[in-house]
N, C-alpha and C positions, 0 to 999 in steps of 0.2 A: 744577317750574319754569319760569320766565318765560315763554311761549309766543312762536315765533317766527314772523312772518307764513309762512301756507300756501303762497303763490303765490311765491314768491321766484327758484324757475326759470323759471317763465313771465316774470314782471317783469325779470331779468335778458336772456333772449330779446327780449323788447319793447324793450329799452331802446338796438337798434342802429339807429343813423341819428337817431333823436330828437334835435329840438333842444335847446339849454340850457337855456330855458324850463319845457318838456317835463319834460325829466329833474330840477328842480330839485324839484319837484311830489312825488316821490317820495321827498325826504329825509328831510323831519320827523318819520313814520313810523317811518322805518328806525333813525333816531337815538334816538327814543324806546325801541324794541325793543332798540338796545345800550345806553342808561341802565339800563336795568332789567335786564339780564343781569349788569351791571356792579356794579350793586347789591345782587346777587340771592345770601344767605348759604345756599340750601340747598345740600343736598349733589351733586347732579344738576347744577349751576348752571356746571359748567364741562368737559362730557362730550361734549355734542354738536357736538363740533367741526367735523364734515361742514356744517351747519346755520350754525354760526359762520362759516366760510370761505365760504359763500354771503352772506351777511349785508355782508361785507366787500366782498365785489364788487360788491354791489349800492350800496355807501355809493360805494366807488369811482367807481360811475357816475352817481350822483344828487347826491352832496354835495360842500362845498367842502373845500379843504385845512386850512381855517381848521377847520372842522366833527369832520373827522375827527382832527384832529390834535387835539382838546378831548378827545377819548374814551381818546387814552393809545395809545401804540406797541404796547404788549403786545399789545393786541386788534384792532389793523390787523393786525401781521404774521404774522395767522393765517389771511390770504386766500389763496384758490385760486390758486394762481401761475399757470397755465395759463386760465384763464375771468378773471383780474385782466389777465392781460397783456392779455387779446381787447379785455375791455372799456375799458382805459384807450385801446389803438390806436385804437377807435374812438370815444371822446372827444377825447382829446388836447388834455386843459387844459393852460394855459397854465405852472400850478404843477405839472406832471409831474418835472419833474427834482428839483424840491425835495422832493416828495413821494418820490419815492425815494431820495435821500440821507436822507432821516426815517427810511424805513422801515430801511433797511440798518446802521444807527446801534439801531434799537430792541431787536433780539437777534443779536448779534454772536456768539453759537454757532451758531444755526441762521438764518441768513438767507434771504428769498427770493429765490437764486440765479435760480432756471428764470425769474422775471417780469424781473426785473431785465435777464437776455441778453437775452430776446426784443425787450425796448423799445429794447436797443442795437442789436442786429441790424437793425432796424425802422429805426433812422434816427429812434427817437423822440425819444432823448435823446443826448446827448455821454456816452461812458464816464464814471460816476461817478469820483471821486478813488481813487486806489491804494490806500489802507489799505482801505474800506470794501470798495471793489467786488472787489480780490482776496481779501481776507479772505472774502467770500461763497465766492469759486470755489475756495478751498481747503476751505472746510468741503463745497463741494458734491464735490468728488473725497475727502476723508475719507468720505464716506456712503457712496459711488456706487461709489468707486475712479477713479483718473485715469486708468486706459485707458478706462473706458467712459464716461467725461467726454469725453473725446477721438473715441472710435466716436460718440457721439451728437453731438458740435460739433467736426467737422474744421477750420472755423474758428479754433478758439483756440489753435492751432501759428502763428496768423499774426502775433498778437500780446500775449493773456493770459499764456501759457506763456514768450515773453520777457520779460514784465514783472515774472512770477514772479522771475526768477533775480536781477535787478537792484532792484526797488523793496519797498519796505516791504508786507507780507501784514496787519496790522494785527494784532487781536486772536490770531488763528488760525496758526499757524507750521507751514511745510513739513514740519517735523521729527516735529512732533507729529503733524499728521496723517497721516503716514507709517507711525508705530508706534502708533495711537490704537488699531484693530483687529487681530485676528489674521489676517481674511479679507481683508484689504487687502495681505496681504505678496506682493512680485512684481507689485502692481497699482499700486502708490502712485508719487508725481510722480516719485520720483527712478529709478526703472525705467524710468517712460513717457520720460523726455525721455532716459534714456540707447539707451533703443529708437530713437528719434527722429535721434540724433545717429550712433547707428549705421546705420541705414537711410536718411538723407539728407535726412528730414522736416525737422528741424534742423539747419542746417549746423555740422557739428562744430566749426570754427574760431569760429563765432560763439558757440556755447555756452561753450566755455571763455573767451572776451572777456567774457560776461555773466556768468559765474561769479565770476572775479577782479574785475569792477566791482559786483556785489553785495558783496562782501564788504570793498571798502571806502567803502560805504556807512553805516558807525557801526553795525555789526551785533551785537548783543549775541550772547556764546558759545553759549548753548544754540541760536540759531538758524544761525550762522556752523557747527557742524557739518554740517547737512544738505547746504551748500555744498562744503564739503569732502572729506567724502564722498563727493557725486557727480564731483566731481573728480579723487578717487584711483580711483574705479569707471572714469571713461572713459580712467584709465591713459595721462597725456600723454606724450610721447617729450620724449628731452631737445632734439630742434629745437625740438620746440612749448613748450619752457621756456624755451629762449632766445630766442624771438622775443617772450615776455613778461614779460621779466625788468626792463621799467621798472614792468608794473603789478605784480609781485610785489615791487620795492624800495617800491612805494607803501604795500603792505599793513603793510610796517615799521612803519608810524607809526600801526598800529591802534590804536583804545582799550581792545581786548580782547585779555588774551595768546594763549589760542588762536589767534587770526588772526597773528599775529604769528611764534609758532612755525610755523604751513603755511607760511609765508611765508618764513621763514630753510630749513627742510628744503628746500622745491622750488629753492631757489634756490642748497642747495647740491647738489642733485642735476643742477643745471644745468652746474655746471661755471664758470659765469662771476663773473670776480671783483668783489667788492663794497665800494665805497668805506669805510671804519671807521668815518666818521660815521654813515652811515644804520645801524651796528649795532647802537646806543645799546641803544634799546629792548630788542633781543633778549639782550645782554648784563645787563641789569639787569631780566631776568625773573624771578619765583621757579620758572617750570620747568627741572627740572634740564638735563632732552633740550636744550630750548630755548638756554639759554649755553651748553651742549657746541656744538653745532652752528654757534652765532655765533663760538666761538671757532676755530673749523676755520677759519673763512671767514676770519679777521683774519690779516693781514700782521702785522710786526713793527711794532706798534702799542702799545707799553708804557701811554700815558695813557688808549687803548680799553679796553684789558684789564683794566685796574686797575677798571673799573666794575664787573665781574663780582666783584670781592672783596667786596661790599655784599652778597651772595648767602650766606644761616645759613648753607648746608651747608657744613662744614668741608672736604670732598672735593672740592668746585669752587674753594674758596678754594686749595686744593693743587695743582689742575690749573695754575689763573693761573699760583703762581706757579712752576710748572715751565716758564712761558713767560717769566715776565720773568728767571729765573734764566739761561736761553737766550740770552735777547736783551740789546742795548745798555740800561741803563737811561738815559733822557738826561732831565734834567730837566724836564720837564710829565710823563715816568713816575714819579719819582721823587717828585716835590710828588701827584699822583693815588694813589701808593702810602701815603704819609705820613696823608692823609685818611680812609682807611681803616684805619690799624691800628688805630684804638681798637674798632673794629667786627667786628673778626676773631676768629677762635677759639683758643682758646688751644694747642691741639695744631698750628698753622701758622704762629704766632704769630712763634717766635725766628726762622722762615725771613726772615719780611720785616723784622725788626730787621736780622738780618746782612745783608741787601740792602741796606739803608740805613744799616748801618755804628753800628749805636747800638744800646742795652739800655735801655729804658725800667724804672723802680721799678714794681713793684706794691704800689698803696696800700690799708694793710687797715684795715678799721674797728675801731675797739678803744673798748670799755666799760669806765668803771668801776663796779662791782654793791657797794652796800652792803646787808650783811644784819643788820646791828646792829639794828634795829628788826624784823625778821621773828621771832615767838615759833618755839621750835625745834619744838612738837609740829606746828606747820603745815610747818616744813621736813623733818619727819620723812614727812607725811604728802603731801608733792608731790615727796617723793626729790631733796632739794637733789642735788644730783652728780651724779646716775644718770640712769637711760630715765626717760620721765614715765609714772606711774603708772597703772594701768590703770583707767579710769574705770565708775563714779561713786567719787571717792573718798569715804568716811564722813566726813561733817563738811560738809564743803565745798559753801556756799550757790551757791541757783541761780538766784533770784530774781532779774529784769531791772528792765527798765521797766514801771511798770503800764499797764495798758491801761483807754482812756478809755470812759466810757459811750456809748449810741446815743445819740441827739437824733432829734425825730419830723421833720424836715427829711430828716436823714437818712434815716430808714426810708422816708419817702415815695418819695424820690429812688432809695433801693437797691432797694426791691419794683418800680420801673419792668423793672429786670431781674430775673427770678425765680432764676436761677440763680445762688444764691449759700448758703453756707455761715455764714456770721457770725454768730455767735451772739448776738452785742450784740443783734442785731436782734432776736432772740427775745427776750431779756429784758428790751426796751423793750416789746415788746408785751405780754408778761406783768406789768412794772407799771404799764401803764397800760389795764390791759382790764376795772378797773371801771368805768370809763365809756366813752362811744362818743363823747364831745365833738371827740375828735380826727377823727373824719370829719367833723365840719363847720367844721373848720380844716385844717393841714396835710394829711390825707390825704382829702379831699374829692374827688381825682381819682381817687381807688382805689376810688369807692362801688361805680360800674358794673363796674370790671372783675375782683373780688375774688369777687363770688360764682360766675364761671363757672368759677374754678380751683377752689372745692370740690366743685362737681358731677360738673368733668371730669376730673378728676384724681387721682393717689393722694396721699398726705401725704409730702412727702419736700423743700421747701424752706418756708425762713418765710414767705415770700408765702400759704401755704396756712393758718400758725396765725394771720395777719393775716385771712385769709379766716371763720376760724373763731371771733374776736375781734367782728367786722362781725355775722354771719348767724348764729352761734349753732349753727352745722352744723359737723362736722367732716369732713374727707375722708377716706376710706379708704385703709385701709395696704395696700400692693401685696401680691403674694401670696408674697416672699419679702424682708422686709423686713429694713433693716439697723438696726443700734441707733441710730444717728442718725435713720432714720424712725421707730422706736418712741420714741424721746424727744420729736418732732415732734408725733406724734400724742398723746403724755400731754401735751405743750404743748398744744395744741388742743383738748384736753377743757377743758382749765382755762381756755384764754381764751373760749369757749365759753360757760361757765357764771360770766366775770367774775372769777375768783378771783383778787385781783391778789398779786404776791408776787416776789421773785427768782427767774431760773433758780438749779438749786442747784448746777449743775455749769459755770457761767461761769468763765472765769478771769481772773485778779486782776490778773494779769501776764502781759507776751507771752513766746509759748513753748508756753500752754496749760498755765503752773502755777498754781495755787491756793495762795493762802497759807494756813498753818492754822487759825490764828486766824480768817478771815473766815469758812472753809468751818463752824468750830465754830460761829461768829453763825448764821448761816446754819439751818443745822442746829435750832438751839435755835428759831429764830423761824420754820420752817416745820411747816404743818399737818398734811401729808402728804408723804411723799417716795415719788416715782416709783422702781420699784427700780433699771430703766435710769439713772434720772439719778441717783441714789446712787450706782449701782457705777463711771461717770462719774468725777463728785466725788471721787470716794477714790484713785481712780487718779489723781487730778491734784494730791494732797498734793503740795506741795514738801518737801524735807528741811528748810529754814529752820524753826527757830523749833517742831519738834513737839514738845520734851518742855514748855513753858509751856502750848501749847497743848491737850497730854493732861491736865496739869490743872485747865484752864479748860474740858474735857468731860466732867468730871466730871456736872454735874447735866444733862445730853443725854439725856433721856428715851429707853425703850423701845430697840425692836431699832438703829436707826438710831443713837443715842446708842451701843449695843454695839457695832457694827462702828466706827463713826469712833475711838472708843477703839481697836480691835484694830489699824486703819490704823496711826495715832498710836504704836504699841507697847507699849500695854496687853495688858487679859488677851485670848488668844485665842479666835478665838469657834468651835463647829463649826457649821457651817450649809452647806447644800447653794445656796442662792439664787448668783447673779450677785453681788449687792453683797458676800458674803461671800468668794467667790474673790477679789475685788479685792483687800480690806482683807487677808488673809493674804497674798497675792502683794505688796504695799506694803510690809507691815509687816516682810516676808522670813521670816516662818513658813511660806509655802508658794512656796520661788523658782522663779522659771519658768525654764527654759533652751533655749536652737535652737542645734541643731548644724545646719552646713551641711557639704555634702560637693559636689564637683564630678565631674558625670560627661560628660563630653565625646562621649559617644557616645549620648547621649541623642538620639530621633527628631527631636522640636522644638524650639526654643530655650528652650522653658518647661521643658523635662524637663532643661535643664544641671545645676542647681542642686537638689538635692535636701537639703530642712531637713526638719529634726523636731525638735518639742519635747514637754515636758514637762508644760504647761498643760493649764486646762479647755478642755471642749470642749463644744456645745450654744449657748445665747443669754446675749447678755450682749456687754459692751462689750471685756473679755480675748478672749473665746473670738473674737469676732468677728475681733479683729485678730491672731490664731493661725493662724486659719483660713485669711485670704488668704495666709499662708506654703505652704500646699500645694497642690503641683500637683494634686493626688486631689481636690482640691475643686474637681469641674467647675461646682460653681453658684455657685461662691465666684469663681474663678480670675481673673476679667474684673474685679474690684472692684481698686482701688487702696487700701491701708492707711491707716486712717486716723492719720494724725502726729501728732495731740493730743490722740486719747484716753490716752495712759499716758506722758507726754513724760518718767517718770524709766528709762523704758525706751524710750530711742529705737533701740536696737539691734534690738527687735520690729518697728518699723518698718522697720527698714532692710533685716530679711530678708525684709518683705516686697517693697520696691523691690528687693531685689536676685534674688524670684524671678522678676522681669518683665522685668530688667536685658539676661536672656537673649537676647531678641528683638532688642534695640539695638545688639548687639555685634557683628551681622551687618550687610548693608546689604538686604537685600532687604524686610524690613519691619519694621518699629518700632511701639511702643503707649506709651502713657501709663503708666510705671511708678510715680510718684507721688514719684519724686526731687525734681520740683518743690515740690511742698509741704514736704519730709522736710530738704533742704539749707539754704533760708534760715534757720530757728531757727539751726542749728548756725554761720552767721556769728556768734552773739553771743558775746562770751567768756565767758560764765557757763555756756555748753550745754557738758556732757561727753560725750566724743565714745569709747563704747567700741569694743573692738576689733570686733565685728559690724560697726558703721557705720564705722569705716573699710576694713573692706573693702569694703563698699558703696561708699564714694568712690573709693576707688583701681578697682574696676570700673567704674564711671561715668566713669570718664575715658575708659575706650575705646567710651564708647557711642555712637553714629554719629549722637545729639538732640541737638544742639549746646546746648539748655539744659540739658542734663545734664551735659557732659562741662564749658563752662563753668562751671557753678553748684558742681560738683564743687573745680573748680580754685580758686575763690574762696574756699570753704571750707577747703581744703586751705591756703593762702598764709594765711588770716586766724588759722588753727588753730594755725600753727606758731609765728607772731609770737607769739599768748597765749599759750603752752605749753603747749596743750593736746593736741599733738601732733608727735610725733617718730619717726625711722625704724625704733625698733623697735615703735611703735605699727603702723605703716603694714606694715611685714613680717606683721602675722597675716594679709593677702591672699597672702602670697605662692604657696600650693596653688592662689590664683584664676586666677594669671597663664595658665597655659596656656589661658585662655576669649578672652584679651586681644589684639589686634592689633597687634603690637610697632612698627610705622607707625603705627597711632593713639595707644598712650600714648607712644614716644618724645616727640614735639613737646609733648604737653597736659603731661608732665612738665619740659622746658625751658623752657616758661611757667611754671611754678611757681618753677622753679630762679631764674629771671630778676627774680624777684620782691625779692630780697634776698640778702643773705651766708649766713643764718641758715638759709632757705629750700632753699640753693643746698647747702649742707651737708648737708641732709637727704635731698634726692633723691639727689646720691652714695653718702650710707649706705644709702638705700634698695635701691639700685642694688647695692651690695656684698653686700647682706643675700639678696637676691631672683633676680641675676641668671640661679643655678644654674638657676631653676624658670620660666625663660621659657620660650615654643616655640623649638623648633630655628633657624626664623628670627628672630634676635634681633637682628641688624646693629644696627637704628636706636637699640636700647635699648644697645649697646656701644659706639657710636660717641657717647652722649650720655655715659654714663659714663666714656671717657677725655677727653671734652672738659673734663666737671666736676673729675675728677683733675689733669689740667691747670692749669686755671685756679687750682685750690687747692695746685700741689704737694705731692699725696699721691698715695699708692700704694694700690692696693687690698688687704685685709687678708683678710675671711673669704670672697672669691670667690677669691685667688690660686690654689690649685689647681686650680679647674676652669676658669680661664681657661687655665692653662695647657693642656689638652687640646682648644682650638680652635684655628682655622683660620685666623678671621675677622681682618682688619690690625688692626682696634682691638683685639680682645683681647690680639694679640701686644702694641701699644703698651704696654696696660697691663699688662701681665707684668712689663715694663720697669720702670715706675715703681714710686717708691719714696719715702717720705717719710708721718710722722703728720699726722694733722689741725691746721692751728695751731691755735696756744693761743687766740686771740680770737674763734675758732667757738664755744668751751665758756662763754668769757665770753658772748658772744652767746645761748644756750642758758639760759645760770644767769639773765641778765636778764629771761629772756621769764617764767621757770619764778617768778621776785620779782614779773613783774607781777601775775601768775596769783596769789601768795599774798597780793598786796597789795589785790586784788579781793578777798578771802577777808577779809581783815581789815576791811574799810570794809564788809562787812556783819555783823558781830558785834560 
């Protein structure tokens, strides 16, 4: 490591009382020392913090602010706070306030509070702007505890703690500070201020006022929770609430709903009348409790009450109608009710129509369906007039958009971020590796960086293949390589030798598919076929055009040719290698099945779903894919399934995702399940959705991870519209429903139902088929089921007997409903199946 001056302590001591010219003589040498450290790449260059902290003190006493600023704030913030404050107070430079503001912004997660506070208390600087200054105080209290901070510096109660209640605390929030460390419980800011309000160190009346003033300052919901909690901990009396009615009314106009809800609740407890106009934000809130409390505060005001009819919950709408039916509906109330009529739930809309004295007709979407051009074999294969057939349907094409080849410019840009599994980049490297000319052109900027990745990392990303191309050296494999890593290692060896050619398993089409005829050509031209690469290529063979490809593959020589012909439907091959296992699986000679059972008694979320398979084990892409479905495979449980290794069996990837979704069905812990890779290909109308995949989608609707449940909803909306999914398909997940929280599943199913009349019918029928398997607290699902039946004038069929055993209000309403699904729904379902059939016809 670069040596630091050995006499730093003596130098700092000797600075006391020195005139400015004498101080400045020491600056050049100190600045050189810092620059040497900041450019030192040795492993111990950043560990001698004590010496670096002293060096920063010395600079504070000798350098100018401009010189210190040029070195960077990250280094400057390492200054020893106590010595730094002493040196700066002795020197008192004119730029001290600017220096402090600069320091406070250097590291907002750990700012130098002790130094800044010493300068403020000494009168050397004014208090810095609130966000930076208070952020430093909050982080200080987070680290040592708020009680200890007050014990060390009682003067904080004179100004700073009051400012915490009303002003912006910057990056660090009081709530986060109080909950960040277990050891601070009971000694956080909340507890200390409550103690001070109790013993008089902070007058209670002023604390209550300051809390409300702070909430009025456009506070975000997360931070507002700290203020409302302290208010409740202080337990204000009715008289104290009445004295602050005006402040509470101001909060009714807050930008965030939790503050509005708090204000409504406190006003209700005060017992003071609130003008109807003030309650508008609360009546329009999304939180049911807030709306209900506002309705209780509302005197006879039909127009204001009608605002709450915009709430999506039918129960809230019913409570509003209860009031409107009791009150006199004036002209303003009638107009307001009429404006909300279209957004009201079907279960309560008849009551609103009765109040208005009208009955609006329901318009149904009608579709004319022409089947004359659809061949009978396709109609039979797709089960026209019946349930969606189990996928994959034999003979149905799957190829969609072809993949474009990568370019050298794209490679140069992508390798700047090494974390990518884009196989097109590996293919491009292999095509270009016969020459190093690109490193004098588009890839020139990578020449200095690539050798480091080969020397210091395992072979896991395309950047390591590029490094092998440049250096002729191959990065080592990790101790437990996946198929992807082994494929890259084989590609790296080719690139190092300069053996130009295509990447055998590169998909030709979106979704990971390889057109059979293209693979025949690649194998015919390949000088050698790596086992992992060949196995992956075989697993990706699309069903489109296999028969002519089998004929064309007759002249492909050797074992690769025999395996290819086996995969295409030719003579089965007996072989123990991974490529042979892949060929037999693709041909259906040795089909792989996966079974899923639910175990809610599992100790950990990962144990909830028990998956078993009868496929190969050991090495190879198929074995790797199957291994990640098994919780018992502790070495692989953290790996997400490779969704594109076997596109013909998305259900195997779905099983791997299900194995991880158990974590995300709770709220305490989440993990990356792989759904973000599995679901996007399923948006394509050509992708079949097998029962296991449908179960995965249904489970993902209950996930706490937004990317998962939003993607699952998008896939299901598209798949219903494309004729690939119906209620019977999704009902394969019936046994999994006990693992999903009904209050999560219901709104996400509702979002799907709102996408269109066909989606609405599918969700309704799904609930009819599965509601008996739902958890005991299935109220949200029953309410949604009742609403969808009301919208379609339909009664339950499969679930009617079960509903008769339930006491829930919605179940009783459902039991009284009758009617068969309207004819237009069958037409819409048939039209979706026709669209699927025409896609089939276009590709054959």
